[in-house]
N, C-alpha and C positions, 0 to 999 in steps of 0.2 A: 431640512432633511431632504435627501434626494434618493430616489429609487430608479433603477434602470430596467426597462423592459427587455427581457432576454432576447438575443438574436436580432435586435434592432438597434438603431441609433437614437431611439426615443428614450427620454428620461423624464421622470416626474419629480417636480420640486414642490415643497410645501413650506411656507413660512407661517407658523401659527400666529405670529404677531400681525401679519399683513393680509393674509388670504383667508382668515377665519376657518382654517382647517381644510381648505379646498386644495386639490392637487392641480398644479399647472404643468402643462406638457411643453417640452422643448425638444429641439432636434440637435442638441449639442452632441458632439462625438463622444464615444465611450471613453471615460477617463482611463489614463494609463497609470499604472502603479509606479510611483516615484518619477513620473513624468517621462518614463522611457520604456519600461518593461511591464507589459500587461500579462495577465495569466495566459491568455491565448498566445501571445508572442513567446512567452517562456516555454510553452509547450512545443514550439518549433525547435527547441534545443534538443538534440537527440538523447542526451543523458537524462534530461528532465522527463521527456516523454517515456523513456524506458523505465525510469523509477516509478512514475505515476501509473503506468500501465502494469507494472509488476505488482504493485499493491492492489490495484483494482481487480485484476484477474485472479489474484490469490484469494482475496477476501470473498470474491464472488463465487469462486469454484468450491469453497468448502461448504459441506452441508450445514444448514442452519436448522436446528431441530428444537421442537417444543417437547419437553419431557414432563411426564407425570410422576411425582414422587410418591413412593409407597413404603410400607414397612420392610419390604424385601429389596429395596433399591428404587431405581427409576426406569421407566419404560417410555417409548415414544407415544405421545398422545395424538395418534392419527385421527381420532374421532373429534378432536377439538377444531373449530373453524380456523383458529389462529395457526394451526399446523400447516394447512394448505397455503395460507397467506404468506408465511415465512419461507416455506420449503419449495413451493411451486410457483405461485404467481401473486405478487402483492397488489396488482390491479389488472383490469381486463386487457391492458395494452402491453404489458411487460412480463417477462419471466423473472424469476428471483435473481438469476445471474445478471441480467441486464440492469435491474434495479440497483443491486448492490455495487456493481461496477461503476455506475453513474454516481452513486453516493460517495463511494470511496475516492473516486477521481476528484470530485468536488471538495472533499475533505483535504486531500493532499495539495490541491492547487490553491484553494481559497481559505483553508483553515476551518471551514464549517460545511456541514451537509444538512439539508433541510428536506423534510417530506411532510406534506399535509396528511393528517390522519382523518379518514372519512369513517364515521361511525354509523351503525344501523340504529333502529329504534330502541334496541335494548342496550345501547352504548357499548356494543362490541365492535372492535375495529374490523371493518370490512374491506378497506382499500388503503394503500399508501401511494401518494402522488408526489414524486420528487419535484422540488422547486430549485430554480437557479439561485446560487448563493448571492449573486449581485442584486437579486430582486427581493431579498428578505432582509428586513432590518430589525433585529432583536433589541428590545429596550425595556426598561423597568419604569413603572409608574412612579412619579415623584410623590404622589399622594398616598397610595396604598402599598407600594413596593412590589406589586404584582408584575410578573414578567409576561410580556406579550410580544407579538411579532407583526410588524407592518409588512405586507407582502403585495407584490404585483403579480397577478396570475397570467397565464399564457394568453388569455384573450385581452389583456390590457387593463382589466378591472382591478380595483384595489380592495383589499380585505384585511381586517385585523384579526389575527388568530390568538386565542387564549393559549397558555403554555401547554395545556393537556391536548390541544389539537395539533401540535407541531412536534414531529420527531426531529430532534436537533442533536446531531452528533458533532461536538466541537473538537478542535485540535487544541494545541497548547495555548493557554490564555491566562489572564491574570485578574479578570474582573468577575469571573464566575458566570458570564453571560455568553461571550463569543470567543472563538479561538483566533489566533493570529495566522495570517497567511504566510507560508514559507516563501513564496515569491516576493511578497512585500518585505519581509524581514531580510532577505538576501538579494535585494534588487541589484546591488552592485555586482555581486558574483554572477547573476544571470546576465546582466548587461555586458560584463567582460566576455562571457561565453558567446554572446551574440556578436560582439565586436570581432572576436577571433574568427567566427564563422564568416562574417562579411568580408574580413580581410582575405581569408583564404579563397573565397569566391571571386573577389575582384582580382586577386593575384593570378589565379589560373585563367580567368577570363581574358586577362591581358597577355596571355602567352606563356604563363608559368616562368616569366623572367622579370627581373627588376627593370625599372625604366632606364633609359639611356639617353644620350644626346648625340645629335648629328652635328659635326663641325665642318664648316665650309670655309675655304681659304679667303673667299671674298665676302663682301656684304650683299645680302639678299633683300629684295623689297618685301614689303609686308604680304603682298599677293603671292610672291614666289614662296615665302615661308609657309603660308597656309596650304598652297598646292602641294608642296613637298611633304608636309605633315600628313595631309589627307591621303596621299598615295602610299606613304610609308605605312600608315595604320591599316589601310586596305589590304596591303600585301603581306605584312609581317605580324600584325596584331591578332591575338586570339589563339586558343589552343590548337585549332585546326591548321594554323600556319607555323606552329612551332617547328624549328629545325630547318626552315627554308634558308637557302643561301641569300645573303644580303648583297644586292647589286648597288654600288655607289658610283657616281660619276662626278666629273668636274673637280676631282681632287678631294671629295668629301670623305670624312672619317666618322665611324660610329664608335662611341666610347660608352661602355656600360657603367652605370652608377647605381648606388643603393646597396643595401645590405641583404645578402641572400637569406631566405627564411630559415635555413639550417643554423646560420650564425646568430640569427635573432631568436633562436630557440622557439620558433613558431610551433613545431610539432610537440615539443616538450610542454609548451603552454596549453596546447589542446588536451594533452594527456592529463595534466594537472587539473584542468577544468573539469574533466569527467570524474576524476577521483574526488574532487571537492564537492561536486553535486551529489555523488553517491554518499559521501559522508553526511551531508546535510539531511538527506532522506533516510539515513540509517540502512543503506543497502550495500551488501558486499559487492565490490566492483565486478567480480566475475559474473554476477547475476545480470548485469547490463552489458555483457559481452566485452568487458575489459579483462582479458586473461593474462596481462603482463606479469602479474605476481601470483597467479594461481598455479597450484600444483595438485597432483592427484591425491596427495595426503591431506591437504587442508580444505578442499572444496566441500567435502561432505560435512565437516565440522562447521564450516561457515554457513552452510545451508541450515543446519540445526540451530545455530546461533541466531540466524535471521528469523527463524520461526519462533524462537523463544523470546528474543529481545525486541523484535520489531512487529511481527504479526500477532503474537499473543496479546500485547497491550492494545492493539487495534481491536482485537476480538472482545476483550474485556470492556472497552469503551462502547462498542456496539451492544453487547449483551446487557449491560447495566441500563442503557437508555431504552432498549426494547422492553426490558422487564418493567421499568418505571412507567412507561407510557402505554404499553399494550396489554399488560396483565392487570386485571382488576384487583382491587385491594383484597377482596374476599377469596382470591385465587392464588395469592402470592405464596402461601404455605404449601400449595399442592402442585404448582407448575414451575418450570424452570426453562429458560431459553439458553441454548448453548451451541457454539460452533464445534464441529467435529474436526479436530486437528490431527488425528492419527496419521493421515497420509503425509503431512508435512514433516513429521519427525521420524518417519520410517527410515531405518538404516538399510544397508545392503542386505541381500538375502542371507548371507552367512551370519551377520550380526543378529538378524531377526530370529533365525533358527536357534542360535545359541541362547538368546533370551527366552524363547519358547521352551527350550529344554530345561532351563533353570526353573521356570514357572511350573512346568509339568512335574519336575522332580520334587519340588518342595510343596506341591499340593495346592497352589492358588490358581492354577489353570487346568482345565480339562481339555480333551481332544477337540470338542466342539467349540470351546472358546478360541482355541488356536485356529481352527478352520474358519471361523467367522471373521477373524482378523485378516485372513488371507483370501476372503471372499469365496470360500468354498462351502458346499452344503454340509449339514450335520450328518453324522453316521450313527447307527445303532450302537449303543454302549459308550458313546462319546461323552456322556455326562459323568462317567466314573472318575472319582478323584483318587489319586495315588499319593501316599505319604511315605517317607522313609521309616523303616522299622527301628532304626537306631536312635530315634528321637521321641521324647514324650513331653507332655505338658508340664509346666512348672508346678501345677497343683498336685501332680502325681509323683514328683521327684522325691519328696521326703519319704512317703510310704514305700516307694520303690527301693530306696537305698536301705531303709530299715529292714525290709524283707530280705534284701541281699545280705546284709550283715548278720541277720538271724540265721539265714541259710548257711553262711560260712561257719558260724558258731556251732550249729548243729552238725555240720560236716566234720569239724574239728573234734567234737565229742565222740562221734562215731569212730574216727580214726584212733583215738585214745582207747576206746573200749575194745576195739579189735586188737590193738597191740597188747592190752592187758590179758585178753583171753589167750593169746598165743604164749 
């Protein structure tokens, strides 16, 4: 088993059969995923960074609220110590935004996010400390089946955490213990993106032109060849020398060779790479600045689809783990942790006001409800509920129609009586 100390080249190895459970330190370089693409290197790909950053800042910016459930609905449990921990600051060094952005970025890059839960004397969570995913090794005891976590802390010390001491938010996985890293699963795709990036960098560094050959009518010595190559590179190689007139002497000729990048579909490959990475992360391309296929008519619907099909599952994953680890068993029936996603699914102002009008007309929204959703103060009389006069409850329908039929019958008798008297 091997654990790496974060932000260093140090790793700890343990062989239970040879070292009697002791950790041995080595200075081996940090392992690369698939021998080529590490999580850090993959983050240098602009599309990967944009996708990870989008998830991190979205999950971090949504309010995370502890609610108290009651007979009349739920309300914010601001008097509970866990409310401040989730909404404001999970530990003395971080804001809630910073903590959640770190955790979500770890989840997207490594497939897992870990945070050590520090308890007080009453076993109430008082702090959450994020740990680097490369330094936490979840495993299950072969004897008892209990899940525990081997971890290397920031000071280099080793500690074994019980399952209830570790907040673990996993990605897609198949063993019920840990999630799979997207970077590891799609290492070839990430490697191709890096290769395209390096090709473009070298291409423009060499003057944004394919390589060529100098042809001399006579034979040149090895020293003359090196001198000619050195002078030619100094004068004409590089972007800053692009477009300079080539001066040749002694009957020399320059002939360009190679395939231009347009013919090799270099740009098209770069575009496809961005689209493919966006597909892997479940992100609409326009949200990472790929606007080639975006239109005014589909951007809003794609934003809502991203909130429903990408961010909402992330929120459920967070909420269930937070409920399971931070809410005590005797409080599960009374408290609930939930992200507020209203801001993500808000339509434009015309769509919102039409929806408010429907809610107001049919009696399930009052003026203060609507003003609260628009971040406005309540007003006097805003609690009044209005309902249409042409609708009644189903329990009153039968008596109402019976009364109407009876009234019609009475009206008919009166007409007949009046006609007989005349």
